[in-house]
C-alpha positions in Angstrom: 13.1 31.9 60.4 16.2 33.6 59.0 15.6 36.7 61.1 15.0 34.5 64.2 18.2 32.5 63.5 20.1 35.8 63.1 18.7 37.0 66.4 20.0 33.9 68.1 23.4 34.4 66.5 23.3 37.9 67.9 22.5 36.6 71.3 25.4 34.1 71.2 27.7 37.0 70.2 26.5 39.0 73.2 26.7 36.1 75.6 30.3 35.4 74.6 31.2 39.1 74.4 32.6 38.4 70.9 29.9 39.8 68.6 32.2 40.5 65.6 34.0 37.1 66.0 30.7 35.3 66.2 29.4 37.0 63.1 32.6 36.2 61.2 32.4 32.5 62.0 28.6 32.5 61.3 29.1 33.8 57.8 29.4 30.4 56.2 26.1 29.4 57.8 24.4 32.7 56.7 25.8 32.4 53.1 24.8 28.7 52.7 21.5 29.6 54.4 20.7 32.1 51.7 22.6 30.7 48.7 23.5 27.3 47.3 21.6 24.9 49.6 19.6 28.0 50.7 18.6 26.4 53.9 16.1 29.2 54.8 14.6 29.6 51.3 14.6 26.1 49.8 11.1 25.3 51.0 12.5 22.5 53.2 12.3 22.3 57.0 16.0 23.0 57.6 15.3 26.7 58.4 13.1 25.7 61.3 15.7 23.1 62.4 18.5 25.7 62.4 16.3 28.1 64.3 15.7 25.5 67.0 19.3 24.5 67.3 20.6 28.1 67.5 17.9 28.9 70.1 19.1 25.9 72.1 22.7 26.9 71.7 21.9 30.4 73.1 20.1 28.8 76.0 23.0 26.5 76.6 25.4 29.5 76.9 23.0 31.7 78.9 22.5 29.0 81.5 26.2 28.0 81.7 25.5 24.7 80.1 22.1 24.2 81.9 23.9 24.5 85.3 23.1 28.1 86.3 21.4 28.5 89.7 18.2 29.6 88.0 18.1 26.6 85.7 15.8 24.3 87.7 13.1 21.8 86.8 10.8 24.3 85.1 13.7 25.5 82.9 14.6 21.9 82.1 11.0 21.3 81.1 10.9 24.4 78.9 14.2 23.5 77.3 13.0 19.9 76.7 9.9 21.4 74.9 12.2 23.3 72.6 14.2 20.1 72.0 11.0 18.3 71.1 10.0 21.0 68.6 13.5 20.8 67.1 13.2 17.0 66.6 9.7 17.4 65.2 11.1 19.9 62.7 13.3 17.2 61.4 13.3 13.7 62.9 17.0 13.0 62.4 17.6 15.9 64.9 17.1 13.2 67.5 20.8 12.4 67.2 22.1 15.8 68.4 19.3 16.2 70.9 20.2 12.8 72.5 23.8 13.9 72.7 22.8 17.2 74.2 20.7 15.4 76.8 23.6 13.1 77.6 26.0 16.0 78.0 23.6 17.8 80.3 23.3 14.7 82.5 27.1 14.4 82.8 27.4 18.1 83.6 24.7 17.9 86.3 26.2 14.8 87.8 29.7 16.3 87.8 28.5 19.4 89.6 26.5 17.3 92.1 23.2 18.7 91.0 19.9 16.7 91.0 20.6 15.1 87.7 17.9 12.4 87.8 15.1 14.8 88.4 16.4 17.4 85.9 17.0 14.6 83.4 13.4 13.4 83.7 12.1 17.0 83.3 14.4 17.6 80.3 13.3 14.3 78.6 9.6 14.4 79.5 8.2 16.4 76.6 10.6 14.9 73.9 9.6 11.4 75.1 5.9 12.2 75.1 6.1 13.9 71.6 8.0 11.0 70.1 5.7 8.4 71.7 2.6 10.1 70.3 4.3 10.4 66.9 5.2 6.7 66.9 1.6 5.7 67.9 0.1 7.9 65.2 2.5 6.3 62.6 1.5 2.8 63.8 -2.2 3.7 63.6 -2.1 5.3 60.2 0.7 3.5 58.4 1.3 0.3 60.4 5.0 1.2 60.9 6.6 3.0 63.8 9.4 4.6 61.7 8.5 7.2 59.2 7.1 5.8 56.0 9.1 8.5 54.2 12.1 7.0 52.5 11.5 3.4 53.4 10.5 2.5 49.9 13.8 3.8 48.6 15.8 1.9 51.2 14.4 -1.6 50.7 17.1 -3.8 49.4 19.6 -0.9 49.0 22.4 -2.1 51.2 25.3 0.1 52.3 25.6 3.6 51.0 29.1 4.9 51.9 29.0 7.6 49.2 27.1 9.9 51.6 30.2 10.2 53.8 32.1 11.8 50.9 29.1 14.1 50.4 29.2 15.2 54.0 32.9 16.1 53.7 32.6 18.3 50.6 29.1 19.8 51.2 27.3 22.1 51.1 27.7 22.8 47.4 27.2 26.5 46.5 26.5 27.3 42.8 28.0 23.9 41.9 31.2 24.4 43.9 32.0 22.1 46.9 32.6 24.2 50.0 34.4 21.5 52.0 32.7 22.7 55.1 32.3 19.1 56.3 36.1 18.8 56.4 36.4 22.3 57.8 33.9 21.6 60.6 35.8 18.5 61.7 39.0 20.5 61.9 37.5 23.6 63.6 35.4 21.8 66.2 38.2 19.4 67.1 40.7 22.2 67.5 38.3 24.3 69.5 37.5 21.4 71.9 41.2 20.7 72.3 41.9 24.4 73.1 39.3 24.0 76.0 38.5 27.7 76.3 36.9 28.6 79.7 33.5 30.1 80.1 30.9 30.6 77.4 33.4 30.3 74.6 34.1 26.8 75.7 30.4 26.1 76.0 29.9 27.3 72.5 32.6 24.8 71.3 30.8 22.1 73.3 27.5 22.8 71.6 29.3 22.9 68.2 30.6 19.5 69.0 27.1 18.2 69.8 25.8 19.6 66.5 28.7 18.1 64.5 28.6 14.7 66.2 24.8 14.6 65.6 25.4 15.4 61.9 28.0 12.7 61.6 25.7 10.2 63.3 22.9 11.2 60.9 25.1 10.6 57.9 26.3 7.3 59.4 22.7 6.3 59.8 21.9 7.0 56.2 25.1 5.3 55.1 23.9 2.1 56.8 20.1 2.3 56.1 19.6 4.1 52.8 20.5 3.7 49.1 20.0 7.2 47.8 22.1 10.3 47.3 21.5 12.8 50.1 20.3 16.3 49.3 21.6 19.7 50.4 19.4 20.0 53.4 21.1 17.0 55.1 24.3 18.9 55.5 23.4 22.0 57.6 25.3 20.6 60.6 28.8 21.5 59.3 28.3 25.3 58.9 26.3 25.5 62.1 29.1 23.7 64.0 31.7 26.1 62.6 29.6 29.1 63.7 29.4 27.8 67.2 32.9 26.5 67.7 34.9 28.9 65.6 35.0 31.8 68.2 36.5 29.5 70.8 39.3 28.6 68.4 40.1 32.1 67.3 39.4 34.1 70.5 42.5 36.1 71.6 44.2 35.6 68.3 42.1 37.8 65.9 40.3 40.2 68.2 43.0 42.9 67.9 43.0 42.9 64.1 42.6 46.4 62.7 39.4 47.5 60.9 37.1 45.1 62.7 34.2 47.3 61.8 35.1 47.1 58.1 35.4 43.3 58.4 31.9 43.2 59.8 30.6 45.3 57.0 32.2 43.1 54.4 30.8 40.0 55.9 27.3 41.5 56.0 27.5 42.6 52.4 28.8 39.2 51.3 25.8 37.5 53.0 23.3 40.0 51.5 24.9 39.7 48.0 24.7 35.9 48.2 21.1 36.1 49.0 20.5 38.6 46.2 22.3 36.5 43.7 20.3 33.5 44.6 17.0 35.4 44.4 18.0 36.8 40.9 18.8 33.3 39.7 15.5 32.0 40.9 13.6 35.0 39.3 15.0 34.2 35.9 13.3 30.8 36.0 14.6 27.4 35.2 15.7 26.7 38.8 15.1 23.0 39.2 14.5 23.2 42.9 11.5 25.5 42.5 10.2 25.4 38.9 8.3 22.1 39.2 6.8 23.1 42.5 5.5 26.4 41.2 3.8 24.5 38.4 2.2 21.9 40.7 -1.2 23.6 41.2 -1.7 24.0 37.4 -0.7 20.4 36.6 -3.0 19.1 39.4 -5.9 20.9 37.8 -5.0 19.4 34.4 -4.8 15.9 36.0 -8.1 16.3 37.8 -9.7 17.0 34.4 -8.5 13.7 32.9 -10.7 10.7 32.4 -11.5 8.6 34.2 -12.5 11.4 36.6 -11.6 10.8 40.2 -9.7 7.6 39.5 -6.5 7.0 41.4 -3.1 8.0 39.9 0.3 6.6 40.7 3.5 8.8 40.7 7.0 8.5 42.1 9.5 11.4 42.4 7.9 14.9 42.6 4.5 13.5 43.4 4.3 15.8 46.4 4.4 18.8 44.2 1.1 17.9 42.6 -0.4 15.4 45.1 -1.2 18.1 47.6 -3.4 19.9 45.1 -5.1 16.9 43.6 -8.8 16.0 44.1 -8.2 12.3 43.2 -6.4 9.6 45.2 -2.6 9.4 44.8 -0.4 6.3 45.3 3.1 7.7 46.0 5.6 5.2 44.5 8.5 6.6 46.4 6.7 5.7 49.6 6.6 9.2 51.0 2.8 9.2 51.6 1.9 5.6 51.6 1.5 2.5 53.7 3.2 -0.5 55.1 1.1 -2.5 52.6 2.9 -0.8 49.7 6.3 -1.5 51.4 5.4 -5.2 51.7 4.3 -5.2 48.0 7.7 -3.8 47.0 9.6 -6.4 49.1 7.5 -9.3 47.7 7.5 -8.1 44.1 3.7 -7.6 44.0 3.7 -3.8 43.5 1.7 -4.1 40.2 -0.9 -6.1 42.0 -1.0 -3.5 44.7 -1.8 -0.8 42.1 -4.3 -2.9 40.3 -6.2 -3.7 43.5 -6.5 0.1 44.2 -7.9 0.8 40.7 -5.0 3.0 39.6 -5.9 4.3 36.2 -3.1 6.9 35.5 0.6 7.0 35.8 2.6 10.2 36.0 6.2 11.3 35.9 7.9 14.7 36.5 11.3 14.3 34.7 12.9 14.1 31.3 13.7 10.4 31.3 12.9 8.6 28.0 12.6 5.2 29.6 13.8 2.0 28.0 12.2 1.2 24.6 10.7 -2.3 24.3 11.5 -3.9 20.9 8.8 -6.4 21.4 6.2 -3.6 21.8 6.8 -0.8 19.3 5.8 2.6 20.7 6.1 1.4 24.3 8.7 2.0 27.0 9.6 0.8 30.5 10.3 2.9 33.6 11.3 1.6 37.0 9.9 2.7 40.3 10.9 3.9 42.9 13.1 6.2 40.8 15.3 7.3 43.7 17.8 5.0 45.4 19.3 1.6 44.5 16.8 -0.5 46.3 14.0 -2.9 45.2 12.2 -1.7 42.1 9.4 -2.8 39.8 8.8 -2.0 36.1 6.0 0.2 34.7 5.3 -0.1 31.0 3.6 2.8 29.1 2.8 3.3 25.5 2.9 6.5 23.4 -0.8 6.1 22.4 -1.7 6.3 26.1 0.0 9.6 26.7 -2.8 12.0 27.8 -0.9 15.0 29.2 2.5 16.7 28.7 3.2 19.9 30.5 6.8 21.3 30.1 8.6 22.7 33.2 11.0 25.6 33.1 13.9 23.4 34.3 13.8 21.3 31.1 11.7 18.5 32.5 8.0 17.8 31.9 5.0 16.5 33.8 3.7 13.6 31.7 0.7 11.4 32.4 -0.3 8.1 30.7 -3.2 5.8 31.0 -2.0 3.0 33.3 -2.7 -0.5 32.0 -1.5 -3.0 34.6 -1.9 -5.9 32.2 1.0 -4.7 30.0 4.0 -7.0 30.4 7.4 -5.7 31.3 
C-alpha cells in the first residue's frame, strides 16, 4: 500500500509537471506514514484509505476535475467504484467522498455537462455498497450504524478535546507536529491563490480531504466520548501534500540544488521508516506487543476451565478474540449486538453476561482496579474501559485469578473466573 500510494504521488507530480515540488510537500505524509502514527505499518486500515484517496486525487487531476472529454458515464461509474472502496476501507471517509461528489456535480453543471446522469453513475456503486452494508448490519446486529464504538459513546456527551487533537496531530515520537494547523493554513492559502490548471485542481482536492477530515473530527466531537487515536488524523498531511504545490509553485522552483533537496527528502523518509522499524524490533512497542502475543494468550485461554465457556473482555479483546475457540463478549462493543447496547443503557449489563453464561473475565492492561474494603482480596473494574460514557462494575477476586501473561509493553493479559453474583 505504501508503494501504491507513492506511485500515485509520482503520478500527481507528473500530472502537475512539478515532481520535485510534489515530493517536497508529500514528505510530511510519507514521514508520518512510516513513523510516529505509521499510517502504513500500524496494522490499521489507514494505509488502504490513503491509497484510495491518492488514487482518486490522481484521477481528479488526470481528468481535469472529472470534466475531460473522455470522462463519460463509464468513467464516472469506475470512479464511483473507487470511491465506494475508499469508504469501505474506513467508513468515516464518507465525509470527503460526499464532498467530492458535490464538487463534481457543481463542476459538471457549471460547464453545462450532463450532470444528472453523471451524478447518478458516480453515486451508483457507493450507494449500493452502503445500502448492502447497512442491511447486513441490521440483519446481524440490529443496528444500521456500525456497532463499533457505540458502547463507548453511550451517555458520553460532547467531546471537544478531539478538536485540539486534530490541530496538533499527528504526534511523531511523542512530539506534536501541528500538521492540523499547518493544513488549515496551507490549504486555505492555496485555494485563495487560485492557481490555474492541475495545480489548482490539486488544491481543490486537498480542500476536499481537509474539509472531510474536519467534518470527521466534528462528528466525533458531537457523538463520541473517547480520545481519538493517531489513525484518525491522516487528513492533515494528505491535504498538505495535495495543496502545497499550488501554494509554492513559481516561488521555489528556481531554488538551486533541487536534486540535492530531493535526495535529502528521500533520505529523511527512509531514515524515519528505519528508526521506527528499529524501535519496534527492540520490543516494548505498545502498539504491537500485545497484538503479537495474542495467539499465544488465546491458546492459554482456550485451555482454561470451564472449557468452551464464554469469556468477556473489553479493550484489546480483538487481539485475542480472533484466535479464540470459545465465545467472546466484547465489552467495548466492537463485535457485539444491539442487545448489549440496550443492556448498557438500561444498567443490566451484568444480567446480559449472566444470561450468556460468561465464565471468565479478561483484561489486557496494567490497571490495579479499585480495592473493595468490604471484600478483602477483591477489586472492582469498570467497563467499557474507553470513553466517558455509561459503564458498569466488574468485581474480581485474587483467588479467582487463573492466568497472568506479561506483555513486553509493561502490561499483562489477566484472566479471572467471572462470578456475576459478586456485588459491586
